[in-house]
N, CA, C and O atoms as a Maestro MAE file, in Angstrom:
{
 s_m_m2io_version
 :::
 2.0.0
}

f_m_ct {
 s_m_title
 :::
 protein
 m_atom[236] {
  # First column is atom index #
  i_m_mmod_type
  r_m_x_coord
  r_m_y_coord
  r_m_z_coord
  i_m_residue_number
  s_m_chain_name
  s_m_pdb_residue_name
  s_m_pdb_atom_name
  i_m_atomic_number
  :::
  1 25 0.845 -1.171 0.000 1 A "MET " " N  " 7
  2 3 0.000 0.000 0.000 1 A "MET " " CA " 6
  3 2 0.895 1.241 0.000 1 A "MET " " C  " 6
  4 15 1.810 1.350 0.816 1 A "MET " " O  " 8
  5 25 0.637 2.138 -0.884 2 A "THR " " N  " 7
  6 3 1.434 3.349 -0.964 2 A "THR " " CA " 6
  7 2 0.685 4.504 -0.322 2 A "THR " " C  " 6
  8 15 -0.546 4.542 -0.301 2 A "THR " " O  " 8
  9 25 1.447 5.426 0.192 3 A "THR " " N  " 7
  10 3 0.835 6.610 0.773 3 A "THR " " CA " 6
  11 2 1.084 7.788 -0.145 3 A "THR " " C  " 6
  12 15 2.123 7.865 -0.802 3 A "THR " " O  " 8
  13 25 0.170 8.670 -0.191 4 A "ARG " " N  " 7
  14 3 0.281 9.856 -1.030 4 A "ARG " " CA " 6
  15 2 1.131 10.893 -0.316 4 A "ARG " " C  " 6
  16 15 0.876 11.226 0.841 4 A "ARG " " O  " 8
  17 25 2.127 11.396 -0.999 5 A "ARG " " N  " 7
  18 3 3.003 12.402 -0.407 5 A "ARG " " CA " 6
  19 2 2.438 13.784 -0.665 5 A "ARG " " C  " 6
  20 15 1.875 14.059 -1.724 5 A "ARG " " O  " 8
  21 25 2.598 14.632 0.305 6 A "ASP " " N  " 7
  22 3 2.158 16.018 0.161 6 A "ASP " " CA " 6
  23 2 3.146 16.751 -0.737 6 A "ASP " " C  " 6
  24 15 4.346 16.759 -0.462 6 A "ASP " " O  " 8
  25 25 2.655 17.363 -1.802 7 A "THR " " N  " 7
  26 3 3.527 18.069 -2.737 7 A "THR " " CA " 6
  27 2 3.961 19.417 -2.190 7 A "THR " " C  " 6
  28 15 4.855 20.050 -2.751 7 A "THR " " O  " 8
  29 25 3.348 19.864 -1.113 8 A "ARG " " N  " 7
  30 3 3.678 21.164 -0.535 8 A "ARG " " CA " 6
  31 2 4.558 21.024 0.699 8 A "ARG " " C  " 6
  32 15 4.467 21.850 1.607 8 A "ARG " " O  " 8
  33 25 5.383 20.030 0.757 9 A "THR " " N  " 7
  34 3 6.215 19.849 1.950 9 A "THR " " CA " 6
  35 2 7.140 21.039 2.125 9 A "THR " " C  " 6
  36 15 7.675 21.581 1.157 9 A "THR " " O  " 8
  37 25 7.313 21.423 3.344 10 A "GLY " " N  " 7
  38 3 8.165 22.550 3.642 10 A "GLY " " CA " 6
  39 2 7.437 23.877 3.674 10 A "GLY " " C  " 6
  40 15 7.996 24.872 4.136 10 A "GLY " " O  " 8
  41 25 6.216 23.916 3.198 11 A "GLN " " N  " 7
  42 3 5.462 25.166 3.210 11 A "GLN " " CA " 6
  43 2 4.611 25.235 4.465 11 A "GLN " " C  " 6
  44 15 4.130 24.221 4.972 11 A "GLN " " O  " 8
  45 25 4.438 26.454 4.953 12 A "GLU " " N  " 7
  46 3 3.574 26.655 6.108 12 A "GLU " " CA " 6
  47 2 2.122 26.546 5.681 12 A "GLU " " C  " 6
  48 15 1.789 26.886 4.546 12 A "GLU " " O  " 8
  49 25 1.249 26.078 6.569 13 A "PRO " " N  " 7
  50 3 -0.180 26.036 6.222 13 A "PRO " " CA " 6
  51 2 -0.721 27.451 6.026 13 A "PRO " " C  " 6
  52 15 -0.223 28.406 6.622 13 A "PRO " " O  " 8
  53 25 -1.732 27.567 5.194 14 A "GLU " " N  " 7
  54 3 -2.312 28.879 4.914 14 A "GLU " " CA " 6
  55 2 -2.931 29.449 6.182 14 A "GLU " " C  " 6
  56 15 -3.677 28.763 6.880 14 A "GLU " " O  " 8
  57 25 -2.617 30.704 6.476 15 A "ARG " " N  " 7
  58 3 -3.096 31.344 7.693 15 A "ARG " " CA " 6
  59 2 -4.360 32.152 7.410 15 A "ARG " " C  " 6
  60 15 -4.621 32.577 6.285 15 A "ARG " " O  " 8
  61 25 -5.113 32.341 8.452 16 A "LEU " " N  " 7
  62 3 -6.330 33.123 8.361 16 A "LEU " " CA " 6
  63 2 -5.976 34.598 8.183 16 A "LEU " " C  " 6
  64 15 -5.176 35.134 8.950 16 A "LEU " " O  " 8
  65 25 -6.565 35.268 7.174 17 A "PRO " " N  " 7
  66 3 -6.244 36.685 6.986 17 A "PRO " " CA " 6
  67 2 -6.676 37.526 8.190 17 A "PRO " " C  " 6
  68 15 -7.594 37.160 8.924 17 A "PRO " " O  " 8
  69 25 -6.006 38.640 8.372 18 A "LEU " " N  " 7
  70 3 -6.273 39.521 9.505 18 A "LEU " " CA " 6
  71 2 -7.697 40.053 9.472 18 A "LEU " " C  " 6
  72 15 -8.288 40.286 10.526 18 A "LEU " " O  " 8
  73 25 -8.266 40.250 8.277 19 A "ARG " " N  " 7
  74 3 -9.637 40.764 8.189 19 A "ARG " " CA " 6
  75 2 -10.623 39.799 8.840 19 A "ARG " " C  " 6
  76 15 -11.609 40.239 9.432 19 A "ARG " " O  " 8
  77 25 -10.375 38.483 8.742 20 A "TRP " " N  " 7
  78 3 -11.282 37.530 9.380 20 A "TRP " " CA " 6
  79 2 -11.170 37.575 10.891 20 A "TRP " " C  " 6
  80 15 -12.161 37.390 11.597 20 A "TRP " " O  " 8
  81 25 -9.977 37.818 11.385 21 A "ALA " " N  " 7
  82 3 -9.834 37.976 12.835 21 A "ALA " " CA " 6
  83 2 -10.642 39.177 13.308 21 A "ALA " " C  " 6
  84 15 -11.318 39.113 14.335 21 A "ALA " " O  " 8
  85 25 -10.570 40.277 12.550 22 A "PHE " " N  " 7
  86 3 -11.337 41.477 12.897 22 A "PHE " " CA " 6
  87 2 -12.840 41.211 12.813 22 A "PHE " " C  " 6
  88 15 -13.589 41.609 13.705 22 A "PHE " " O  " 8
  89 25 -13.282 40.545 11.753 23 A "ILE " " N  " 7
  90 3 -14.713 40.256 11.575 23 A "ILE " " CA " 6
  91 2 -15.231 39.373 12.710 23 A "ILE " " C  " 6
  92 15 -16.290 39.642 13.278 23 A "ILE " " O  " 8
  93 25 -14.491 38.330 13.035 24 A "LEU " " N  " 7
  94 3 -14.937 37.418 14.095 24 A "LEU " " CA " 6
  95 2 -14.912 38.080 15.468 24 A "LEU " " C  " 6
  96 15 -15.774 37.822 16.307 24 A "LEU " " O  " 8
  97 25 -13.914 38.938 15.688 25 A "LEU " " N  " 7
  98 3 -13.846 39.642 16.974 25 A "LEU " " CA " 6
  99 2 -15.023 40.597 17.141 25 A "LEU " " C  " 6
  100 15 -15.639 40.633 18.207 25 A "LEU " " O  " 8
  101 25 -15.343 41.369 16.109 26 A "THR " " N  " 7
  102 3 -16.482 42.283 16.220 26 A "THR " " CA " 6
  103 2 -17.797 41.519 16.351 26 A "THR " " C  " 6
  104 15 -18.687 41.936 17.091 26 A "THR " " O  " 8
  105 25 -17.918 40.411 15.643 27 A "GLY " " N  " 7
  106 3 -19.126 39.594 15.777 27 A "GLY " " CA " 6
  107 2 -19.282 39.022 17.172 27 A "GLY " " C  " 6
  108 15 -20.384 38.991 17.721 27 A "GLY " " O  " 8
  109 25 -18.170 38.567 17.745 28 A "ALA " " N  " 7
  110 3 -18.221 38.022 19.104 28 A "ALA " " CA " 6
  111 2 -18.561 39.098 20.127 28 A "ALA " " C  " 6
  112 15 -19.362 38.877 21.036 28 A "ALA " " O  " 8
  113 25 -17.943 40.266 19.968 29 A "LEU " " N  " 7
  114 3 -18.243 41.352 20.907 29 A "LEU " " CA " 6
  115 2 -19.697 41.809 20.800 29 A "LEU " " C  " 6
  116 15 -20.336 42.080 21.817 29 A "LEU " " O  " 8
  117 25 -20.221 41.898 19.582 30 A "ALA " " N  " 7
  118 3 -21.623 42.281 19.409 30 A "ALA " " CA " 6
  119 2 -22.547 41.220 19.994 30 A "ALA " " C  " 6
  120 15 -23.566 41.546 20.604 30 A "ALA " " O  " 8
  121 25 -22.193 39.950 19.808 31 A "GLY " " N  " 7
  122 3 -23.000 38.869 20.370 31 A "GLY " " CA " 6
  123 2 -23.013 38.865 21.879 31 A "GLY " " C  " 6
  124 15 -24.062 38.696 22.501 31 A "GLY " " O  " 8
  125 25 -21.858 39.050 22.461 32 A "VAL " " N  " 7
  126 3 -21.778 39.077 23.929 32 A "VAL " " CA " 6
  127 2 -22.531 40.283 24.488 32 A "VAL " " C  " 6
  128 15 -23.274 40.165 25.462 32 A "VAL " " O  " 8
  129 25 -22.332 41.435 23.864 33 A "GLY " " N  " 7
  130 3 -23.020 42.635 24.338 33 A "GLY " " CA " 6
  131 2 -24.531 42.515 24.270 33 A "GLY " " C  " 6
  132 15 -25.233 42.862 25.220 33 A "GLY " " O  " 8
  133 25 -25.028 42.024 23.145 34 A "SER " " N  " 7
  134 3 -26.483 41.879 23.027 34 A "SER " " CA " 6
  135 2 -26.991 40.722 23.878 34 A "SER " " C  " 6
  136 15 -28.137 40.741 24.328 34 A "SER " " O  " 8
  137 25 -26.152 39.716 24.103 35 A "GLY " " N  " 7
  138 3 -26.556 38.593 24.950 35 A "GLY " " CA " 6
  139 2 -26.721 38.991 26.396 35 A "GLY " " C  " 6
  140 15 -27.589 38.463 27.091 35 A "GLY " " O  " 8
  141 25 -25.911 39.905 26.854 36 A "LEU " " N  " 7
  142 3 -26.039 40.375 28.232 36 A "LEU " " CA " 6
  143 2 -27.329 41.162 28.433 36 A "LEU " " C  " 6
  144 15 -27.900 41.169 29.523 36 A "LEU " " O  " 8
  145 25 -27.780 41.822 27.374 37 A "VAL " " N  " 7
  146 3 -28.975 42.651 27.474 37 A "VAL " " CA " 6
  147 2 -30.246 41.865 27.173 37 A "VAL " " C  " 6
  148 15 -31.239 41.994 27.889 37 A "VAL " " O  " 8
  149 25 -30.221 41.046 26.111 38 A "ALA " " N  " 7
  150 3 -31.468 40.462 25.632 38 A "ALA " " CA " 6
  151 2 -31.553 38.940 25.664 38 A "ALA " " C  " 6
  152 15 -32.636 38.396 25.448 38 A "ALA " " O  " 8
  153 25 -30.476 38.243 25.918 39 A "GLY " " N  " 7
  154 3 -30.540 36.791 26.006 39 A "GLY " " CA " 6
  155 2 -29.768 36.083 24.906 39 A "GLY " " C  " 6
  156 15 -29.288 36.715 23.965 39 A "GLY " " O  " 8
  157 25 -29.652 34.753 25.031 40 A "PRO " " N  " 7
  158 3 -28.796 33.992 24.121 40 A "PRO " " CA " 6
  159 2 -29.288 33.937 22.669 40 A "PRO " " C  " 6
  160 15 -28.465 33.947 21.753 40 A "PRO " " O  " 8
  161 25 -30.575 33.881 22.437 41 A "ALA " " N  " 7
  162 3 -31.082 33.816 21.061 41 A "ALA " " CA " 6
  163 2 -30.745 35.092 20.300 41 A "ALA " " C  " 6
  164 15 -30.338 35.040 19.139 41 A "ALA " " O  " 8
  165 25 -30.911 36.215 20.941 42 A "VAL " " N  " 7
  166 3 -30.567 37.494 20.319 42 A "VAL " " CA " 6
  167 2 -29.062 37.602 20.125 42 A "VAL " " C  " 6
  168 15 -28.607 38.157 19.125 42 A "VAL " " O  " 8
  169 25 -28.291 37.083 21.059 43 A "ALA " " N  " 7
  170 3 -26.833 37.122 20.952 43 A "ALA " " CA " 6
  171 2 -26.351 36.345 19.738 43 A "ALA " " C  " 6
  172 15 -25.488 36.822 19.001 43 A "ALA " " O  " 8
  173 25 -26.892 35.164 19.523 44 A "ILE " " N  " 7
  174 3 -26.505 34.348 18.377 44 A "ILE " " CA " 6
  175 2 -26.893 35.040 17.080 44 A "ILE " " C  " 6
  176 15 -26.091 35.120 16.150 44 A "ILE " " O  " 8
  177 25 -28.108 35.537 17.018 45 A "GLY " " N  " 7
  178 3 -28.571 36.233 15.815 45 A "GLY " " CA " 6
  179 2 -27.757 37.476 15.517 45 A "GLY " " C  " 6
  180 15 -27.399 37.727 14.366 45 A "GLY " " O  " 8
  181 25 -27.466 38.247 16.538 46 A "THR " " N  " 7
  182 3 -26.683 39.468 16.349 46 A "THR " " CA " 6
  183 2 -25.259 39.139 15.922 46 A "THR " " C  " 6
  184 15 -24.717 39.769 15.013 46 A "THR " " O  " 8
  185 25 -24.660 38.164 16.569 47 A "GLY " " N  " 7
  186 3 -23.301 37.765 16.204 47 A "GLY " " CA " 6
  187 2 -23.208 37.310 14.763 47 A "GLY " " C  " 6
  188 15 -22.295 37.710 14.041 47 A "GLY " " O  " 8
  189 25 -24.145 36.475 14.337 48 A "LEU " " N  " 7
  190 3 -24.152 36.004 12.940 48 A "LEU " " CA " 6
  191 2 -24.406 37.141 11.964 48 A "LEU " " C  " 6
  192 15 -23.789 37.198 10.900 48 A "LEU " " O  " 8
  193 25 -25.303 38.041 12.318 49 A "ALA " " N  " 7
  194 3 -25.602 39.168 11.438 49 A "ALA " " CA " 6
  195 2 -24.390 40.086 11.285 49 A "ALA " " C  " 6
  196 15 -24.104 40.553 10.182 49 A "ALA " " O  " 8
  197 25 -23.686 40.346 12.368 50 A "VAL " " N  " 7
  198 3 -22.510 41.223 12.306 50 A "VAL " " CA " 6
  199 2 -21.388 40.556 11.502 50 A "VAL " " C  " 6
  200 15 -20.704 41.224 10.727 50 A "VAL " " O  " 8
  201 25 -21.200 39.258 11.681 51 A "VAL " " N  " 7
  202 3 -20.177 38.549 10.911 51 A "VAL " " CA " 6
  203 2 -20.526 38.558 9.429 51 A "VAL " " C  " 6
  204 15 -19.654 38.792 8.592 51 A "VAL " " O  " 8
  205 25 -21.781 38.307 9.093 52 A "GLY " " N  " 7
  206 3 -22.192 38.342 7.691 52 A "GLY " " CA " 6
  207 2 -22.048 39.716 7.072 52 A "GLY " " C  " 6
  208 15 -21.559 39.854 5.950 52 A "GLY " " O  " 8
  209 25 -22.471 40.724 7.802 53 A "LEU " " N  " 7
  210 3 -22.349 42.092 7.297 53 A "LEU " " CA " 6
  211 2 -20.884 42.506 7.180 53 A "LEU " " C  " 6
  212 15 -20.489 43.136 6.199 53 A "LEU " " O  " 8
  213 25 -20.101 42.158 8.160 54 A "GLY " " N  " 7
  214 3 -18.669 42.474 8.108 54 A "GLY " " CA " 6
  215 2 -17.983 41.816 6.923 54 A "GLY " " C  " 6
  216 15 -17.119 42.420 6.288 54 A "GLY " " O  " 8
  217 25 -18.359 40.593 6.628 55 A "HIS " " N  " 7
  218 3 -17.781 39.889 5.483 55 A "HIS " " CA " 6
  219 2 -18.146 40.601 4.174 55 A "HIS " " C  " 6
  220 15 -17.302 40.749 3.290 55 A "HIS " " O  " 8
  221 25 -19.396 41.038 4.054 56 A "ARG " " N  " 7
  222 3 -19.807 41.734 2.832 56 A "ARG " " CA " 6
  223 2 -19.150 43.092 2.697 56 A "ARG " " C  " 6
  224 15 -18.745 43.474 1.598 56 A "ARG " " O  " 8
  225 25 -19.035 43.825 3.786 57 A "VAL " " N  " 7
  226 3 -18.490 45.170 3.737 57 A "VAL " " CA " 6
  227 2 -16.977 45.157 3.505 57 A "VAL " " C  " 6
  228 15 -16.473 45.914 2.675 57 A "VAL " " O  " 8
  229 25 -16.257 44.311 4.227 58 A "ILE " " N  " 7
  230 3 -14.806 44.328 4.153 58 A "ILE " " CA " 6
  231 2 -14.300 43.610 2.906 58 A "ILE " " C  " 6
  232 15 -13.273 44.001 2.351 58 A "ILE " " O  " 8
  233 25 -14.989 42.581 2.459 59 A "SER " " N  " 7
  234 3 -14.504 41.818 1.288 59 A "SER " " CA " 6
  235 2 -14.715 42.512 0.008 59 A "SER " " C  " 6
  236 15 -14.356 41.986 -1.045 59 A "SER " " O  " 8
  :::
 }
 m_bond[235] {
  # First column is bond index #
  i_m_from
  i_m_to
  i_m_order
  :::
  1 1 2 1
  2 2 3 1
  3 3 4 2
  4 3 5 1
  5 5 6 1
  6 6 7 1
  7 7 8 2
  8 7 9 1
  9 9 10 1
  10 10 11 1
  11 11 12 2
  12 11 13 1
  13 13 14 1
  14 14 15 1
  15 15 16 2
  16 15 17 1
  17 17 18 1
  18 18 19 1
  19 19 20 2
  20 19 21 1
  21 21 22 1
  22 22 23 1
  23 23 24 2
  24 23 25 1
  25 25 26 1
  26 26 27 1
  27 27 28 2
  28 27 29 1
  29 29 30 1
  30 30 31 1
  31 31 32 2
  32 31 33 1
  33 33 34 1
  34 34 35 1
  35 35 36 2
  36 35 37 1
  37 37 38 1
  38 38 39 1
  39 39 40 2
  40 39 41 1
  41 41 42 1
  42 42 43 1
  43 43 44 2
  44 43 45 1
  45 45 46 1
  46 46 47 1
  47 47 48 2
  48 47 49 1
  49 49 50 1
  50 50 51 1
  51 51 52 2
  52 51 53 1
  53 53 54 1
  54 54 55 1
  55 55 56 2
  56 55 57 1
  57 57 58 1
  58 58 59 1
  59 59 60 2
  60 59 61 1
  61 61 62 1
  62 62 63 1
  63 63 64 2
  64 63 65 1
  65 65 66 1
  66 66 67 1
  67 67 68 2
  68 67 69 1
  69 69 70 1
  70 70 71 1
  71 71 72 2
  72 71 73 1
  73 73 74 1
  74 74 75 1
  75 75 76 2
  76 75 77 1
  77 77 78 1
  78 78 79 1
  79 79 80 2
  80 79 81 1
  81 81 82 1
  82 82 83 1
  83 83 84 2
  84 83 85 1
  85 85 86 1
  86 86 87 1
  87 87 88 2
  88 87 89 1
  89 89 90 1
  90 90 91 1
  91 91 92 2
  92 91 93 1
  93 93 94 1
  94 94 95 1
  95 95 96 2
  96 95 97 1
  97 97 98 1
  98 98 99 1
  99 99 100 2
  100 99 101 1
  101 101 102 1
  102 102 103 1
  103 103 104 2
  104 103 105 1
  105 105 106 1
  106 106 107 1
  107 107 108 2
  108 107 109 1
  109 109 110 1
  110 110 111 1
  111 111 112 2
  112 111 113 1
  113 113 114 1
  114 114 115 1
  115 115 116 2
  116 115 117 1
  117 117 118 1
  118 118 119 1
  119 119 120 2
  120 119 121 1
  121 121 122 1
  122 122 123 1
  123 123 124 2
  124 123 125 1
  125 125 126 1
  126 126 127 1
  127 127 128 2
  128 127 129 1
  129 129 130 1
  130 130 131 1
  131 131 132 2
  132 131 133 1
  133 133 134 1
  134 134 135 1
  135 135 136 2
  136 135 137 1
  137 137 138 1
  138 138 139 1
  139 139 140 2
  140 139 141 1
  141 141 142 1
  142 142 143 1
  143 143 144 2
  144 143 145 1
  145 145 146 1
  146 146 147 1
  147 147 148 2
  148 147 149 1
  149 149 150 1
  150 150 151 1
  151 151 152 2
  152 151 153 1
  153 153 154 1
  154 154 155 1
  155 155 156 2
  156 155 157 1
  157 157 158 1
  158 158 159 1
  159 159 160 2
  160 159 161 1
  161 161 162 1
  162 162 163 1
  163 163 164 2
  164 163 165 1
  165 165 166 1
  166 166 167 1
  167 167 168 2
  168 167 169 1
  169 169 170 1
  170 170 171 1
  171 171 172 2
  172 171 173 1
  173 173 174 1
  174 174 175 1
  175 175 176 2
  176 175 177 1
  177 177 178 1
  178 178 179 1
  179 179 180 2
  180 179 181 1
  181 181 182 1
  182 182 183 1
  183 183 184 2
  184 183 185 1
  185 185 186 1
  186 186 187 1
  187 187 188 2
  188 187 189 1
  189 189 190 1
  190 190 191 1
  191 191 192 2
  192 191 193 1
  193 193 194 1
  194 194 195 1
  195 195 196 2
  196 195 197 1
  197 197 198 1
  198 198 199 1
  199 199 200 2
  200 199 201 1
  201 201 202 1
  202 202 203 1
  203 203 204 2
  204 203 205 1
  205 205 206 1
  206 206 207 1
  207 207 208 2
  208 207 209 1
  209 209 210 1
  210 210 211 1
  211 211 212 2
  212 211 213 1
  213 213 214 1
  214 214 215 1
  215 215 216 2
  216 215 217 1
  217 217 218 1
  218 218 219 1
  219 219 220 2
  220 219 221 1
  221 221 222 1
  222 222 223 1
  223 223 224 2
  224 223 225 1
  225 225 226 1
  226 226 227 1
  227 227 228 2
  228 227 229 1
  229 229 230 1
  230 230 231 1
  231 231 232 2
  232 231 233 1
  233 233 234 1
  234 234 235 1
  235 235 236 2
  :::
 }
}
């Protein structure tokens, strides 16, 4: 049985761009903030909405 060799040996794995770190951080902060005020369902919805909007605006 042969194993398939990775043709990209020696290369670092692709890293997450800085814009995604910013988008996820703002989404998490918006989710936590709204969750403290209105509850977990609103927190999840707000977090997802901010991440989606951030992706559209920044990309």
